[in-house]
N, C-alpha and C positions, 0 to 999 in steps of 0.2 A: 503494499498500501506507500500509499505518498507519505512522505518525512515531514516534520514538519517546518516553517518557514526557515530557510537558510541564507548567506551570501548579500543578505541586504545590504547596499551601498550605506555607507554611513552619511547621512547628508550631512554638509557642513554650509553655513550661511555664506557664497559665493556669488561674484562679478563676473561674468561672460560678457562679452562683447556681443554674441550673434549666436544661436541656436539655429541648425538645420531640423526639421521632421522628414522625414525619408521617408517618405511612401510607397517607393517603388520595389518592384521583388529583387533588382540587380544591386550590386555593392554599388554603395556611395561614391562619388568625387573625394579627393581631398579637401577637409575641410577644417581652418582655425576657429574654432569654436567645441560647442556640446551636440555630438550626432544621435539623434533619437530614430532608430527604426523601425517602422510600422510594421510593416508586411513581410520583415526578412527575419529568419532563426539564425543567432550564431550565440554565441558565448560572449556576456557584456563584459566592457571593461571600463577600466576609466574615462575614455574619449567617447566612445559608443555604447551605447543602452539599446539591447535588443527587448522589442516589448514582447515579441511573443517568447523568447526567453524566459522571462522576468515572468510570465504567465505560467511556464510551467517548472523549473525551480525555485518560486515563492507563489505560490498558488494558492495557498491556504490565506495565506497574508491577504494578498488582492481580492480573493472573493469577501472574504468578509471587509473590508472595505468598502467592497461595492454594495455588498447589500443594507449596509450601516447605513450608504449613501441613500438606498430606496427607501429605507426607513423612515430617514431623517424627511426625505421629500410628500413621502406618505402622510407626515404631521405636521406639515406646517401651518400655519394658523395668522389668519385676516380677520384683523380687527378684533382680536384677542376671543376669536371661535376658532377649531378646527375648521378646516376645510372640507373635512368630509359632513359640516353638519348643511352645507349651502345645497349639499346635492343630495337629501334623503330623498330617498323613491317612499317607504312608510317609515315609521316613527326608528326602527333603526337602521335598516340596509341602506347603503349609498350606493349614488353609481361613482363615488371616487372610488370605491376599494376593489372597482374593474376596471382600472386603468392598465392601458396596455403595457406601460414600465411597471407597474407593480406585479404582471402575471409574467414575467420577465422568461417570454416563452420564444426562443432562439427561431423555431418555425414561422412564426407571424410578423417578428420583427425585425426590419431591415439594417437596423440599429445595436443589435443584442452584440457581437462581439466589440464594434469598433466604440460603443461606448463603454467597456468592459476597460480595452486599453488606453482611452482615456481617463480611465482611473488611475494605471499605473502611470503615465505621463505628469499627469498632475499630480502624482507623488513626489517624482524628482522636481518637479517645478518648482515646489514649495516655499524654497530655502535657496533659488536662484533668482538673479539678478539681471536683466539684460534688455539689450538695449533694440535689438532686431529678432526676431524668428522666421527664418525663411521655411517657405514648404516648398515640396517639391508636388510633380503631377505625377499619376492621378492622385486624387483628392477630393473625398465627399464632400459635397455642398455643405452639409450637416460641421464638417471641421473645417470648413475657412470659416464657417459661422461662429463658428466657436473662439477659432483665435480671432479675427479681426473683434471679438469682445472684450476676449480674453487680457491682449496685447495693444498699446499704442502703437505698436509698428510691427508689420507684417510684410515681408517681401513675398510676391509667388515666384516660382519659377514655370515659365513657361506655362503659368494659369492666366488667365486674364481674373483682374483685381474688382470686386463687387464689392462697392462700399456699401456694407447693410447698415451699418448706425446710420446713413443718410440717408435711406434709399426714398423715407417720404418726408416728404419736407411742408407737410400741412399742419394743420391745428391738431391740435392733441386729440380732441375729439373724430375730425374725421379721420385718422390715423387709425383709430381704434376703429370705428365702422370698419373701413377698408380691410381692418387684419380679420374681422368676425364673420363679415359676406363669402365669403370663401368655402369656410368652413360651414357655414348655416346651411348655405346653398345647396353645399355636397352633401351634405347632413338628409334633407329636404328630399335630394334624390334617391339616396338612399334607403328611406323608406319604401318609396314604391320598386326600386330592385330589389330590395329584400324581400318583400311577399312576392312580387315573382319569383323570385328563388324556392321559395316556401309553398309553389304552384296556387299561387292565388290566397282567396278570404275565405275562409269554413265558414261558412253560414248556417252549423248546423251547431245544436250545445256541443260542448266541451266537457261538462260536469256533471254527466252520470258516475255515479260514485260505484267504485270498486267494489263489491262484497264478500271475497273470496279469500285473493292473494298473501298470502302471508312473506313471500317474496317478491321484490322488486328489483331487476338489474337495469341501470344505466349503463352504453356504452356507446359505439359510435358502428354507424350503418357503411362496413366497412371490414378490410382482410375476412370477408365470407368465405367457409367456404364448400359451395357449393357447384352444382353442374347446372346447366342453363334449364332444364326441365326439373329438377328436383325440388321438391316441395319443404323439406323437411332444414331445419337453422343445425348451420355449422358457420362457428365461428373460431378463426385463430388464435382470438382473447380469451378465450373461452375453452380451448382444448376438449376436452369430454365432460367437464363439470354438467353442460348439458344433459347426458346421460345420465348422471347421477342425477342430478334434478328429474329426471323424469322415473326413475326405475323406485323412485322414493315417493311418488305421487305428490311430490309440490306443487301445489297450484304459486305460478311465478309469471311475470309482468316483466319484457323483455320492453326499457323503452330509449331508442335508436334516435341518436344528431343523426344527421342524415350528414356525409360526406359527401363530392360527385367524385365518381371514378368510371373507369373503362367500362365496367361492366352494367352500373346504375347511373349514368351522363348525368339524368336528370330525377326530379325528386316524385314525378309521374311512376317513372321507371320500378322508383325504390319502393313506392305507395303497392304497385301491382305485384311488386313480390313480398310483399308485407300481409296484404290478403290474400296469397297462396299459403303463407305459414301461417296464418289462421284459421283455412280451411280444414284443418286436419279433424275429423269429429272424437269427440271422446277427452281432445285432452284436454290437459290444466295449462295447459301454457299459452298466452298471448302478446302479443306483439303491435309494437306502436310507433310511429315516427312524431319526434317532438314537437318538432316543426307543424304547428298548427295556428295559424296566423287567423283570430275569429276577429269581429266586429270592435269587440270589447276590448282586444287587443293591442289591434292595429289604433284604437280614439287613447287607450293609456300611453301608448309610446309617442302619438305625435303631442298629446297635451304634456306630457313630461318633458320631452324634447324641447316642447319651445319654453314651458317653465325655467328649464335649466339654460337657456341660450341666453336669456333675456337677466338671470341670474349673474352668467358668468361675464353679462354687460356692465353690468352696472354695479356689481360688489366686488368681482376677482381682477376681473382681467387688467384694471389700473394699479393694483398691489404683488399679485402674483409673481409675475416674471422678475420684477425687481428685487424680491426676497432671494429668485435662486443665484442672485450674485453676490451673497454670502460667501465668502472662503469655503467653510463646510460645504458648502450645496452648488457650487458654483458646475463640476463638471454635469447635474445635471442638466444644466443648459443645453447636453448634446442633445440631450430627448426633447427638447420642448416641444417641437412638432406634433410628437407623438402622444406627449400630455395635454398637448391643446387639443387634437384632434380625439382625444379620448372624454372629452370633457361637452365639447360639444359639434365633432363633424361626422364621420361616416363609423367610426369605431363606437362614439357614444352611441347612437342609433342599433346599431349590431347588437349592442348590451343593453341594449333596451327590451330590444325584443325577447333579447335569451330571458329576463329577467322573467319578462310574463309569460311567454310561454313555457320556462320551466316551475314557476307559480301555480298556473292553471293547471299541469299537467300532477304537480305534489298534490294537489287539495281534493282530485280524486283518488287518491289511493284511500291504502285500507289503513285505519290506527291501528297503532303499534307492529306494524309491517316491517320486516327486513327490510334495509337497504345496501346493496353492492355496487360498487362502480369504480370505475378505474381512475387509481388516482395517478393525475397530471398536475393538478392544481390550478386549472384552467378557471375562466369564470362562469362557466357554467355549474360548475361543481361548488364554489361556492353560494352562489344561487340556491341549489341542489339539497346543498346541507344544511343551511340554512332555514330557509320554510321547512324541511325536513326535522329538524329537532322543534322549530316551534310548531308544528300540525301535528305529526305521526308518532314519531317515536326517536329514543338517542341509540338505536341498532342502528349502528352505521358501519359499513364495512369500507374502504377505501383500498383497492388491490395495486400494489405496482405490476401490471403487464409484463413490463420487460425485466430492466435491473435502473439501478438510478444514478445517472452518470455526474459523473464529477460537474461539471460547467453547466450543467441541466438546470438552473438554480430554476425552475418551477418545481421541486420540489422542497424548497426551501421552506421551514415553518420558522416565520416569527415574530413572537410576541409582540415586538412593537409596530408592525405592521399594520395599519389600517385596517378593520375587518378581525382580524385575529386577535387583537387586543383581549376582547371578553371570551373568546372561543366562540363566536359564532359563527364561523366557516370552517370549523377543523373541525373530521372524521370522530368520532370515537375511538375505531379500531382500525389499524394500517395491516395488511397484510401483505409480508414481504416474504418474496419468493426463493428466498436462499445467503446464506454467510454476506454475500456482496452488497445484494440489496439492503439487507438489514444496518451494517455500516455505512451506509451511502444516507440513508435516514437518521441515524443516530448525528454525524457531523451537522446534519443538515439540522439537528434542533428539534427531533422528536425524541422523545421519552422509552425506555424500554417498557414502562406501561402502558404507551401509547400501540406495542408491534404485538403481532400475533401471525405465525409460521404459514404458510400455506403455500403449495404446491408448484411447480410452475408452470404453468397450464399452457403457456403458450411454445414449452421446451421438453415436453412430455417423452417425444421422440428420442430425445438425444440419447438416453439410455441404453437403448437399443440399436443406436448406431454407433456407439463408442461396442459393444460386442461385436458388431459383426464389420468393422474398418479395417480395412486392407490398404496397402502400399504399395504401389507400385519403381519396385528400387530399378527397373533395368532401363522403365519411363519416366520418370519423375516429373510428376505435375508440377507448377507454378501456378495457385488459383487464384484469380483476384475478382474479388467482389465491390463494383464501383458504386456511384452515388446517385441518388436521387435529381441533382444539380451537377449539368453536363461542366461548369465551370470547375466546380471538385473532381468530378474524372476524369477532366481534361490533365488537370494538376498531378493528378494521380501516374494516368496513363504514359504522360510525359515523361514522367521520373524512370518509369522503365526503357523506354526510346534508349539504343545504341548501347544495351547492357551486354547483348548477344548471352543470354544464360543459358545454360546447359540443359533446360526445363521444358518441357512443353506445356507453352502458355495456354493458360485458357481462360477467359474472361463470361463471367455475368455481370451482363448489366443490369441497373434496376429497373423496373419494369416501367416507371415513369418516365424512362431519360436509355433512350436507345445507342447506343454506339455502333460507327458508320466505319469500317478498316482503313477507309479511303482516308482520314483525319486523321491517322499518324502511320506513315509509310514504312516509317523507321524501326514499328515495331510487328514482329510474327509472333501471331496469336490468334488465334479460334474464339471465337463469338457461342456462347451456347445459355438456352434458357431454361437447364434442364434443373429440377428443382435440387436446394443447396446439399439437401440428405444425400442426394447422388454423388452430387460432384466432392463432397467432403469425407465419401469414403477412404477415395482414392488418395484426396491431395496429399505433397511432401510439406509444401509451404504455403501457407495462405495472405493475401493483401490484399488490403481491406482499405475501404476508405472513413471519412474521418468515424462518420456515425453511426455506420449498418451495426447489426446487433451478429452478423452472420463470425464476427471477430469474435464476440462470446461463445458460439458454437463450435466455433473451430481450439480456441482456448479449451473450454469443457473435454472436448473429444481428445487433449493432451497434445495438439498440431501446434507446429511453429506461428508465432502471429506478427505479421510487419504490417502497420498502421500509416497510412499516411499522412503528417503532419503539416495541415496549408494553412502558413503562417500568416493568410488572411484572415482565420476564421480563431476562434478559441475550443481547443482540442476537446471535442465534445464524444471521442472514442468512449465508449462502457468500457473501456479495460483501463482507461486513463490510471495512473499510479500503479498499477500495477505490475509485479516482477515478473520477469519474461517474456517483456512485451516489447517488441520494438517501435519506435517512433521514429519516421524519416519527415525530412524537407527537400531532402537533395539527391544527387545519383551519385553523390560519392557516398553518404549515408546508408543509404539502399544498400549500394555495393559492400559496404562495413558490414552490415546487419546480414546478409545472404550469408558472407564468407564468415561470421561467428557463428551462424546456424549452421552451416554445414561441418564446421572444426568440432564446437561444444555441442550440438543439439541443446535438448530442452536441460537448461542449467538449474533450475529448483526444482521442490515439487509444488506441483500445481492445489492451490489454492481451491479448495469444493466453491463453487458457482451458485447453482441451482438444488429446487427441490424438484425430486422428477418421479419420483413414488408414484406410479401407473394408478395405483389403489385408490388413491386422494384419500389416504388415512386423513392428513392434517387438514383438508376442505371436508371431510365426514364431520371430523369435531367441530370446526366452526360451525357449520348447517347442522347440525343436532344441538349443539347447546344454544344456539338461537331460535330454532325451534320450541325447546323447552321452554324455554326462557318465557316467549310468546305464548305460551299455553298457558304457563304460569301465573303468569301479567293478566289472563280476561281470568281467571281466575279469581284472582281476588279483587 
């Protein structure tokens, strides 16, 4: 596992004539001053500080600083009132709790990695005075804007200078109106776009009470394991758990959050499949989609959106952004557009729809029922847990369906974050699927008493695969799993080019990101879409992208794992910090890692990752205990 913070450079009050922030992936030119490498991984020195390197060797330190920053922003006060009180939807729950920056979702936010990098930069700049900051190209508009606000003089290398401070020369009131109108108009447009996305308005009543269900499961309508004409529900999220539920005749309702996919490109197609699931005779299982827009929901969204927009304009806008200029909050200026969008833009609209559709769904549930849902700390989960505790019961189980990545900050639990101060949105129990997830949850702030073990439902087949694994020594296979983003896959495959490996190179692209051999003429490789179980049986070395869970599967099977560390992003590998896993950012590092594996093999005993008992003994205990409590509660 990751060691504690080390090798942090001692900061001294110093003055330098100029600083260069180098955002390119190539080596910087000679420079008379301090250089910060934004997208280049190498060991830091006195003259050159590599931000990606600092996020590796001092990961705990900078993760904590970033989370503290988010906590402080979430608890800002305006006119001696907590900002969340301005955005109350009901007596307690606030739209402010659903801010995209507080969700810390790397999949939703384009600013996620760079905002964390900025915290590293700010740490080293705290005790430095300089007369000039130079910024190379390319650079994000958010970084440009931040530096022009942060420093008096900024010079841009091959970059058109934009004077953000003086962009509007009009009177204060006109400037504020101009700044709000685009967000407000985009928000109004997004109301109608979201209704269309959800298949229009449902004019049927949504408040028919469920009379018998003892168990409710919330997940995504995604990763379904069904054939085209099959009507039995199978999901990669839940593995064989539905079979266990069916065998024990447990009455259950699955509520699915729709996610567009190749199989279900529109919500209308998804609804047809839901109808097929519900047509099974004598089944005690029901399936529903969360996205049901009624006239009442639409009216509530419009009313609250206009209300909060006016509150922002007249009570918040004049005071909020200046507060972020304080030294301890300054890096959050980088997230300003994201924060603002969550208060009065399209993000605010989406969050309001989420609030009222989830609220309506919970109000139809059976009193004292059990809730099981996928844990990612996304906004819909906050709403779900809040209302379930308030209306139904406290028997709430959040499930870690993969593992807890070090830099996947969605999993962080902070009592100081608005929305968690009184445990309003915290599940009663979290089901962890192995020692690796447990350690990650404890590191993120959960307590031992919050956690219960459960089998890793997505990875139950790994135990059988490990027993049947075979490896070809005559024709060794270098197996590559690429990413869902082409830029990340491109970075990964370019590391392989021109290495001339003595392996048969097989590439499995992500289903959402096809790979064309034409784009990599210097790499001799095969492309396959075979299931990863089949491919891992014969692999000698596995080379993965940053995020993919295939790295976990390979590690569990005892295979050598190399992961591409793209310096443009934080290291989101599920194996970050785990011993005997190689992370590479250059061809030289990749070549050295392959040579080390060929020479030394697996250098340490592999730590256990998942619980993979196919009998689901741990899950039986969870459900049996819960059901006993249910009956006992009714008897009382």
